C-alpha positions as CSV (number, residue, x, y, z in Angstrom):
1,M,9.1,-9.4,-4.9
2,S,11.0,-6.3,-3.4
3,T,9.8,-4.2,-0.5
4,L,9.9,-0.3,-1.2
5,K,12.5,-0.2,1.5
6,E,14.7,-2.9,-0.5
7,R,14.5,-0.8,-3.5
8,L,15.1,2.6,-1.8
9,R,18.4,1.0,-0.5
10,E,19.4,-0.6,-4.0
11,D,19.0,2.4,-5.5
12,L,21.3,4.0,-2.9
13,T,23.9,1.8,-3.8
14,V,23.5,2.4,-7.5
15,A,23.2,6.3,-6.8
16,M,26.8,5.8,-4.9
17,R,28.4,3.7,-7.6
18,A,27.1,6.8,-10.2
19,R,28.6,9.2,-7.8
20,D,24.9,10.8,-8.1
21,D,25.4,13.2,-5.3
22,L,21.5,14.8,-5.5
23,R,20.0,11.1,-5.6
24,L,22.3,10.1,-2.9
25,S,21.8,12.3,-0.3
26,T,18.0,11.8,-1.0
27,L,17.5,8.6,-0.7
28,R,19.8,8.9,2.5
29,L,17.5,10.9,4.1
30,A,14.0,9.4,3.0
31,L,15.8,6.2,4.7
32,A,16.4,8.2,7.5
33,A,12.9,8.9,8.1
34,V,11.9,5.3,7.4
35,K,14.3,4.3,10.0
36,D,12.9,7.1,12.6
37,A,9.3,5.9,12.0
38,E,10.5,2.2,12.6
39,V,12.0,3.1,16.1
40,A,9.3,5.4,17.2
41,G,7.3,4.4,20.0
42,T,8.0,2.0,22.5
43,T,9.2,-1.1,20.4
44,A,10.9,-1.4,17.0
45,R,8.9,-2.5,14.0
46,E,9.4,-3.2,10.4
47,L,6.9,-0.9,8.1
48,D,5.0,-2.3,5.2
49,D,4.6,-0.6,2.0
50,A,2.0,1.4,2.8
51,E,3.6,2.9,5.9
52,V,6.9,3.7,3.5
53,E,4.7,5.4,1.1
54,K,3.3,7.8,3.3
55,I,6.6,8.9,4.8
56,L,7.9,9.3,1.1
57,A,5.0,11.2,0.8
58,R,5.7,13.3,3.6
59,E,9.1,13.9,2.3
60,V,8.0,14.9,-0.9
61,R,5.6,17.9,0.3
62,K,8.2,18.9,2.9
63,R,10.7,19.3,-0.4
64,R,7.4,21.0,-2.0
65,E,6.9,23.6,0.6
66,A,10.7,24.3,0.9
67,A,11.3,24.7,-2.6
68,E,8.3,27.4,-2.3
69,A,10.1,29.0,0.8
70,F,13.6,29.4,-0.8
71,A,11.7,30.6,-4.1
72,A,9.8,33.2,-1.9
73,A,13.2,34.1,-0.4
74,G,14.8,35.0,-3.7
75,R,16.8,31.6,-3.4
76,P,16.2,30.0,-6.6
77,E,19.3,27.3,-6.5
78,Q,18.0,25.9,-3.3
79,S,14.5,25.9,-4.3
80,S,15.7,23.8,-8.0
81,R,17.7,21.7,-5.2
82,E,14.4,21.0,-3.2
83,N,12.0,20.5,-6.5
84,A,14.5,18.0,-7.5
85,E,14.9,16.2,-4.3
86,G,11.0,15.8,-4.4
87,D,11.0,14.6,-8.3
88,V,13.6,11.9,-6.8
89,L,11.2,10.9,-4.2
90,A,7.9,11.0,-5.9
91,D,9.2,8.4,-8.5
92,Y,9.0,6.1,-5.6
93,L,5.0,7.1,-5.6
94,P,1.9,5.7,-7.1
95,S,1.1,8.2,-9.9
96,Q,-0.8,11.0,-9.1
97,L,-4.6,11.0,-9.7
98,G,-6.1,13.7,-12.6
99,E,-8.6,15.9,-11.3
100,D,-10.9,14.1,-13.4
101,E,-10.3,11.1,-11.5
102,L,-10.6,12.8,-8.8
103,R,-13.5,14.5,-9.3
104,A,-15.3,10.9,-9.9
105,I,-13.9,9.5,-7.0
106,I,-15.4,12.3,-4.6
107,D,-18.7,12.2,-6.6
108,E,-18.9,8.5,-5.8
109,V,-18.2,8.9,-2.6
110,M,-21.0,11.5,-2.1
111,A,-23.4,9.5,-3.9
112,E,-23.1,6.6,-1.8
113,L,-23.4,8.4,1.3
114,G,-25.8,10.3,0.0
115,L,-24.6,13.2,1.8
116,T,-24.7,16.9,1.0
117,G,-24.1,20.3,2.4
118,M,-21.1,21.3,4.1
119,K,-22.0,19.5,7.3
120,A,-20.9,16.6,5.7
121,M,-17.1,17.6,5.1
122,G,-15.5,15.4,7.2
123,Q,-17.4,12.0,6.4
124,V,-17.2,12.9,2.7
125,M,-13.0,13.2,3.3
126,K,-12.5,10.2,5.3
127,A,-14.2,8.0,2.6
128,A,-12.5,9.7,0.0
129,Q,-9.5,9.5,1.2
130,A,-9.6,6.0,2.4
131,R,-10.2,5.1,-1.5
132,I,-7.7,7.7,-3.0
133,A,-5.3,6.4,-0.6
134,G,-2.0,8.4,-1.2
135,R,-2.7,9.1,-4.8
136,A,-3.4,12.5,-4.1
137,D,-2.1,15.5,-2.3
138,G,-4.8,16.2,0.6
139,R,-5.2,19.9,0.1
140,R,-5.9,19.2,-3.3
141,V,-8.7,16.4,-2.3
142,S,-10.0,19.0,0.6
143,E,-10.4,21.5,-2.1
144,L,-12.4,19.9,-4.5
145,V,-14.5,17.9,-1.7
146,R,-15.4,21.5,-0.2
147,A,-16.2,22.8,-4.2
148,R,-18.1,20.0,-4.6
149,L,-20.1,20.0,-1.4
150,S,-20.6,23.9,-2.0
151,E,-22.2,23.1,-5.3
152,S,-24.6,20.7,-3.4
């Protein structure tokens, strides 16, 4: 089974052959971000799939934020390009959890920990993020946890 990084490289080659400029530039930037993370720190190392997924998720989030900024600045063509790049990278991430699945996980975590009230926010977030593992945006999780804790 190939790693996510190998899959990115293979898809880069396919994009080159197909002359798919959007996919090509997006995958180049993503692989550059992975390479930067690998050589960061005191020693270079190979990243595992989970670490590569985190980097890709961060890149998708950057694209979404940039798209919003371009749209707000009245630059729709740049906004749509950023959204398209985000969509290309999102294809490499695990499918995102739906609202109901997310609520179920958060409720489960709260029941297991037996915590209520806003003071438990940090503990619930830590446990929930461990279970969700990149399948939902942190901001979305935080909003749902806050809402659930304020109800209790």
